C-alpha positions in Angstrom: -0.1 0.0 -0.1 1.3 3.5 -0.9 2.7 5.5 2.1 0.0 7.1 4.2 0.7 9.9 6.5 -0.3 9.5 10.2 -2.1 12.5 10.0 -5.0 11.4 7.9 -8.4 12.4 9.8 -10.8 11.3 7.0 -9.2 7.8 6.6 -9.0 7.4 10.4 -12.7 8.1 10.5 -13.3 5.6 7.9 -10.9 3.0 9.8 -13.0 3.6 12.9 -16.3 2.7 11.1 -15.0 -0.5 9.9 -13.1 -1.5 12.9 -16.2 -2.1 15.0 -17.1 -4.9 12.4 -13.6 -6.5 12.3 -13.6 -6.6 16.0 -16.6 -9.2 15.8 -14.9 -11.5 13.4 -13.3 -14.8 14.1 -9.7 -15.1 13.3 -9.0 -16.0 9.4 -12.4 -14.8 8.5 -13.1 -13.6 4.8 -14.5 -10.2 4.1 -15.5 -9.0 0.5 -15.7 -5.3 -0.4 -17.6 -4.0 -3.4 -15.6 -1.7 -5.4 -16.9 0.5 -8.4 -14.0 2.7 -8.8 -15.7 5.6 -7.4 -14.7 7.7 -4.1 -16.9 6.0 -1.7 -15.9 2.4 -2.5 -12.3 2.9 -2.8 -12.0 5.0 0.4 -13.9 2.1 2.0 -11.3 -0.3 0.3 -8.3 1.8 1.6 -9.7 2.2 5.2 -10.3 -1.5 5.4 -7.0 -2.6 4.1 -5.3 -0.4 6.6 -7.5 -1.4 9.4 -7.2 -5.2 8.5 -3.5 -5.3 9.5 -4.6 -5.1 12.9 -6.8 -8.3 12.7 -6.1 -11.9 11.3 -8.8 -11.4 8.5 -8.6 -11.9 4.7 -10.0 -9.3 2.3 -11.2 -9.5 -1.2 -12.3 -6.7 -3.4 -15.2 -7.3 -5.8 -15.6 -5.3 -9.1 -18.7 -5.3 -11.1 -18.2 -4.2 -14.9 -21.9 -3.3 -15.7 -21.1 -2.9 -19.3 -23.3 0.0 -19.5 -20.7 2.3 -21.1 -18.2 1.8 -23.9 -15.3 1.9 -21.6 -16.7 0.0 -18.9 -13.8 -2.6 -19.1 -11.4 0.2 -18.8 -13.2 1.4 -15.8 -13.1 -2.0 -14.2 -9.3 -2.0 -14.9 -8.6 1.3 -13.4 -10.5 0.3 -10.2 -8.3 -2.9 -10.1 -5.1 -0.9 -10.5 -6.0 1.3 -7.6 -6.7 -1.6 -5.5 -3.3 -3.2 -6.3 -1.7 0.2 -5.3 -3.7 -0.3 -1.9 -2.0 -3.8 -1.6 -4.8 -5.9 -2.7 -3.9 -9.2 -4.3 -7.3 -10.9 -4.0 -9.6 -9.2 -6.7 -12.6 -10.5 -8.1 -13.9 -9.0 -11.4 -17.3 -9.9 -12.6 -19.2 -9.0 -15.7 -22.7 -8.3 -15.0 -25.8 -8.7 -17.7 -28.0 -5.7 -17.0 -31.6 -6.3 -18.5 -33.3 -3.0 -18.0 -37.1 -3.7 -17.2 -37.9 -1.3 -14.6 -35.6 1.5 -14.9 -31.6 1.6 -15.2 -30.8 1.9 -11.7 -33.0 -0.9 -10.3 -31.9 -3.2 -13.3 -28.4 -2.4 -12.7 -28.7 -3.1 -9.0 -30.2 -6.6 -9.7 -27.3 -7.4 -12.1 -24.8 -5.9 -9.7 -26.0 -8.1 -6.7 -26.0 -11.3 -9.1 -22.1 -10.8 -9.4 -22.0 -10.2 -5.7 -23.5 -13.5 -5.2 -20.9 -15.4 -7.5 -18.3 -13.7 -5.3 -19.8 -14.9 -2.3 -20.2 -18.2 -3.6 -16.3 -18.0 -4.4 -15.2 -16.8 -1.1 -17.7 -17.6 1.5 -17.3 -14.2 3.3 -18.6 -13.3 6.7 -19.3 -9.9 5.7 -19.6 -8.1 2.4 -19.0 -4.4 2.7 -20.6 -1.7 0.6 -19.7 1.9 0.2 -23.0 3.8 0.8 -22.6 7.2 2.6 -24.7 9.5 4.4 -25.5 11.5 1.2 -26.9 8.1 -0.4 -29.2 7.7 2.6 -30.5 11.4 2.4 -31.2 11.0 -1.3 -33.2 7.9 -0.8 -35.3 9.7 2.0 -36.3 12.4 -0.3 -37.0 9.9 -3.3 -39.1 7.9 -1.0 -41.1 11.0 0.1 -41.6 11.9 -3.5 -43.0 8.6 -4.2 -45.3 8.8 -1.2 -43.6 5.6 0.1 -44.3 4.2 3.6 -42.0 4.1 6.6 -40.0 1.2 5.6 -39.0 3.1 2.3 -38.4 6.2 4.0 -36.3 4.4 6.6 -33.7 4.1 3.9 -31.1 1.5 3.6 -30.0 -0.6 6.6 -26.7 -0.8 8.1 -26.7 -4.4 8.1 -28.8 -6.7 5.9 -27.8 -10.3 5.9 -23.9 -10.4 5.2 -24.0 -6.9 3.5 -22.9 -4.2 5.7 -22.8 -0.7 5.2 -20.4 1.0 7.5 -20.1 4.4 6.2 -23.8 5.4 6.4 -22.9 8.0 9.2 -20.0 9.5 6.9 -20.6 12.0 4.1 -19.4 11.8 0.5 -16.8 14.7 0.9 -15.0 12.6 3.6 -14.4 9.6 1.4 -13.0 12.0 -1.5 -10.6 13.4 1.1 -9.9 9.7 2.0 -8.8 8.8 -1.2 -6.4 11.7 -1.4 -5.1 10.7 1.7 -4.4 7.2 0.5 -2.7 8.6 -2.6 -5.2 7.1 -4.9 -7.4 8.1 -7.7 -11.1 7.8 -8.1 -13.6 7.7 -10.9 -16.3 10.1 -11.5 -19.3 8.2 -13.1 -21.0 10.5 -15.7 -24.0 8.9 -14.8 -23.7 10.7 -11.5 -24.2 13.9 -13.0 -26.8 13.0 -15.7 -30.0 15.0 -14.9 -32.0 12.3 -16.6 -31.9 10.5 -13.4 -34.3 11.6 -10.5 -31.6 10.9 -7.9 -29.0 12.9 -9.7 -31.7 15.9 -9.7 -32.1 15.2 -6.1 -28.5 15.4 -5.4 -27.5 18.5 -7.6 -30.6 20.5 -7.5 -32.9 19.7 -4.6 -30.7 19.1 -1.6 -28.5 22.2 -2.5 -31.8 24.1 -2.4 -32.9 22.7 0.8 -29.4 23.6 2.4 -29.3 27.1 1.1 -33.2 27.9 2.1 -33.6 26.1 5.3 -30.1 25.9 6.5 -27.0 23.7 6.5 -27.2 20.3 8.1 -30.2 18.9 5.9 -28.3 15.9 5.0 -27.6 15.0 8.5 -31.2 15.6 9.5 -32.6 13.2 6.7 -30.2 10.6 7.7 -31.2 11.0 11.2 -34.9 10.8 10.3 -34.0 7.6 8.3 -32.4 6.0 11.5 -35.5 6.8 13.6 -38.1 5.7 10.9 -36.1 2.3 10.7 -36.1 1.7 14.3 -39.9 2.3 14.0 -40.4 0.3 11.2 -38.5 -2.7 12.7 -40.7 -2.4 15.8 -43.8 -2.5 13.8 -42.6 -5.3 11.6 -41.8 -7.4 14.8 -45.3 -6.8 16.2 -46.9 -7.6 12.9 -44.8 -10.8 12.4 -45.9 -12.0 16.2 -49.5 -11.5 15.0 -49.0 -13.2 11.7 -47.5 -16.4 13.4 -50.6 -16.8 15.2 -53.0 -16.8 12.3 -53.9 -18.9 9.3 -52.8 -16.7 6.7 -55.4 -18.0 4.3 -58.2 -17.5 6.5 -58.0 -14.7 9.3 -60.6 -13.7 11.7 -61.7 -10.0 10.9 -62.1 -9.2 14.6 -58.2 -10.1 15.0 -57.4 -7.7 12.3 -59.9 -5.1 13.2 -58.3 -4.8 16.8 -54.9 -3.9 15.4 -53.5 -0.3 14.5 -53.8 0.2 10.8 -49.9 0.4 10.7 -49.6 -3.2 12.1 -52.7 -4.6 10.1 -51.3 -3.5 6.8 -48.2 -5.5 7.6 -50.0 -8.4 8.5 -52.1 -8.1 5.3 -48.9 -7.7 3.3 -47.4 -10.9 4.9 -50.6 -12.9 4.5 -50.7 -11.9 0.6 -47.1 -13.1 0.0 -47.8 -16.2 2.0 -50.7 -16.8 -0.5 -48.4 -16.6 -3.4 -47.8 -13.0 -4.5 -44.5 -12.3 -6.0 -42.2 -10.9 -3.4 -42.2 -6.9 -3.4 -45.1 -6.8 -5.9 -47.7 -5.5 -3.2 -48.1 -1.6 -3.0 -50.2 0.5 -1.0 -52.7 0.9 -3.7 -53.2 -3.0 -3.7 -53.9 -2.8 0.2 -56.4 -0.2 0.2 -59.4 -2.4 -1.1 -58.1 -5.1 1.5 -58.2 -2.8 4.2 -61.6 -1.9 3.3 -62.8 -5.3 3.7 -61.7 -5.2 7.4 -62.7 -1.5 8.4 -65.4 -0.3 5.7 -67.2 -3.5 4.9 -70.1 -2.9 2.6 -70.6 -6.3 0.9 -67.7 -5.8 -1.6 -66.6 -8.5 -3.9 -63.2 -10.2 -4.0 -60.1 -8.3 -5.1 -57.5 -9.8 -7.5 -53.9 -9.1 -6.7 -50.5 -10.0 -8.5 -49.7 -13.8 -8.6 -53.2 -14.7 -9.1 -54.1 -14.2 -5.3 -57.7 -13.2 -4.6 -58.8 -11.9 -1.3 -62.6 -11.7 -0.1 -64.6 -11.5 3.0 -66.5 -14.6 3.9 -68.7 -15.0 7.2 -66.6 -12.5 9.4 -63.2 -14.1 8.0 -60.6 -12.8 5.4 -60.2 -15.5 2.9 -57.2 -15.5 0.6 -56.7 -18.0 -2.3 -54.3 -18.7 -5.1 -54.3 -20.9 -8.3 -53.0 -24.3 -7.8 -49.5 -25.0 -9.4 -49.6 -25.8 -13.2 -53.2 -24.5 -13.1 -54.0 -21.2 -14.9 -56.2 -18.7 -13.0 -59.9 -18.9 -14.5 
């Protein structure tokens, strides 16, 4: 790794963020780090490499070539060169196959995680570190507000999700750029990050600066704090709903059981029941839940409601009945 001065406050802040996770690992554990070549992920890689010298763990960097730009292979090679400057020897480069179905960002994310899964199967890591920052969190909260999303969406990204960790969620993007300078490495600026065709870019470059100027500094911090609070609330509500759900038959639920619940909990129970009945994961929106909620709280003799995956919901004799087509039998 290139010489790094002992006076590196940005890198020290990042090292502290990863240290708390490394301290939990058993000796000889493997840790993967997703690296795009941008400042956030390279700063995370640099801090992790420095901090790993204090622990008996092995690091592997994972680069994803999305193939979305003509020079994507060169970008992946650039990231690999920076990692080699940092002293990385175990570098996994995977080519993603991006099939754009519901927007570029979402489609690229799915393809990226498929490459991550290949790396996980290769290395069997205890942790997989990702370089999302406080700025990413704040942008996500504003996007959730614009979509009219619920608590779970507004709560932003989780610090830990399975083996995936985001240790930099309390650190801003400016700090990661300084950390790269301190580590004597270059980082790549993705032109997509300045393309105003993307809603997230408009939030980053237009909306957040206006909020900072008109309301005052600290908006990014405030949004990130709000995400943390909302995430804790959402987790508590999710836990309550799951406790109720375990005590019912998801295909035949007493209306009185549902009616006694707060709406925030009831909607979660309904969503769990609908997925248990066979609706595709992530397919149920607030709009889908509205007529189901009416079967419980505004009963006027309504007929059944059809949902994604062929799931049907109706109210029969004081019970909420959910049904789905049998395997290999098309819905009539």
